[in-house]
Phi, psi and omega in degrees: 000141184220108178218161180290141182261150175228138185295137178213180175280195181298150178301153180300144180303326182289332174293316179293323177298320179297319177296325177293318178294334175278358181063034176255348181221138178278210185285339183281184176259178179211140178285167178186180178222140171288138179257138179265167173123344182245152177253351190249354185213156161277128184232129185230143162265122180247128183267091178281163179304328181271001180129170184286147172230162175253131178238131176233143181229126184293143175262144177285326177242123183284154183276071174225166182296318181288159176283105187230103180260150180208143181295135184284345180288002182296336179296332176299319182281333173298315178299318179295321177297318180300319179296316180294317181294319181293327176294323181282317182224089182306134180086002181278355176222159172296151177298128179276124185259336180172163176217153184224103184292333181299325182252352186071030183248152170222154181242141181214170177303136174269125182253116186294137184301330183290337177261337185229070180295151180283132180300322180301319179295322178295317179296319178303321182276004176090007177274105183244097185258102182296329178295321178292320177302320178294324177296320176302313180297317183298317179292316183297315182291330175294320177296315178297316182296318181296321181282327176298328180283352181232080184297347175297341177302328184304320183295338181279348186230072175278063193244026179305317183293318179298315181297320177298313184293326186263337185238300189291317181289308183289336180267295190277315183286323175297322178291326176298323178292328179283339183228077183305328181292343179249008186298320182298317180294319182290322177293326177296325177293323175299313181297317178302315183289316181298329188263006178250116186233096186234329189198176180275121185258137175287309175096347181213048180282091185229151177305335178287347181245021180229126176262142176270081184284165181295341180243015179126180183292146175237125184266139179241166162057063178267045183292340182265014186310135192201141173275109186192228188261111179295343175301335178297314180299317180298310181296321183297317181287315179301325179305318181294325179293326175292314183295329181297340178299334178272342181276314182230078187301331182297337181257016186307311183296325177293321178295321179292327173296321176297319177302313181297315183295317182291314182294317181296312182295322180295309183300325178297334184265359182287123183238342190271350177203175177294125183306326181295328178294313180295317180300321180297318178295317179297320181293324178289325184284324189303316179300327176294318177292324178302310179294325182297332183280000168243335186232007175268195182282345183231069179292145177295143188283344188263355174258100187246335181284133181298327179296322178290320177299322179294327177296317177298315182299317181298311182292316181298316182298317179298316182287331176290323181283329179234080190300132176285160176253341180232148182294330179298332177296325179289317178301318180295316180296320181289320178299319179297319178296317182294331180278346185290000000 
């Protein structure tokens, strides 16, 4: 785990107790720092005698303006997702060191920021590496393919309710309430997603949850892990590359190149169904997620100008009313809006 640190006092006693139950800490205490960057968990770097570890504990109420509740047992499924992902693509997640269901906490390898920079920070600074975006796609599609080939994975993730509470309701249904004229289309996307069960989904494949490691991307924060539609992960990540065009306009063409590289490499790796079917679902879903990041319960923090929000709304509304079948159609519509 790699997040920015902020100075604090000693770690909470219940975090240290959880480490003791994981047999990672003895009777003594350990110093640490609270890490910033997440809205859904308390995240700490704890300096154990053998070296630093990252500990995260799920929150029942997420740190957003809207009332957003989520089940705390989701960390159990995050740990299970990490095991599955590492089996499919070794090194694609931090090493999992332990989990404690009593507190909803898990411990993992601490990855130093100088070796594992956050992809979101690179994009913010205008570094748009299409080769890295393709690597993200290659790892993600391998995880999906490996789990799709093992349908027994489904029994390990009875998380339909968690996924609904953390993703479908705050993103698509909350946005439907904000846009009654588009409610039917957004509810149809919820039904499409709920009824597609193909592979193990991360649920939050975002640049803020991907480290640019020395050996490739490292995925973080799989609290939304769910047996369902892998098109959700693809659309969710591509959505961020479109939105970044408004955050760092000077790198716009690079972000669109990343969009192309990620979508192309991912679709090339789909083996469990016809690639065109998955691309069509992702293309229909993406405009709903696009609109959700300005008018849902979790708006992106960097789009603050109303004029920019209106640009997102215009493109999303058109695409929701006339659903695209290919991801390139969305890229083209957004490029046209940005050029206007």
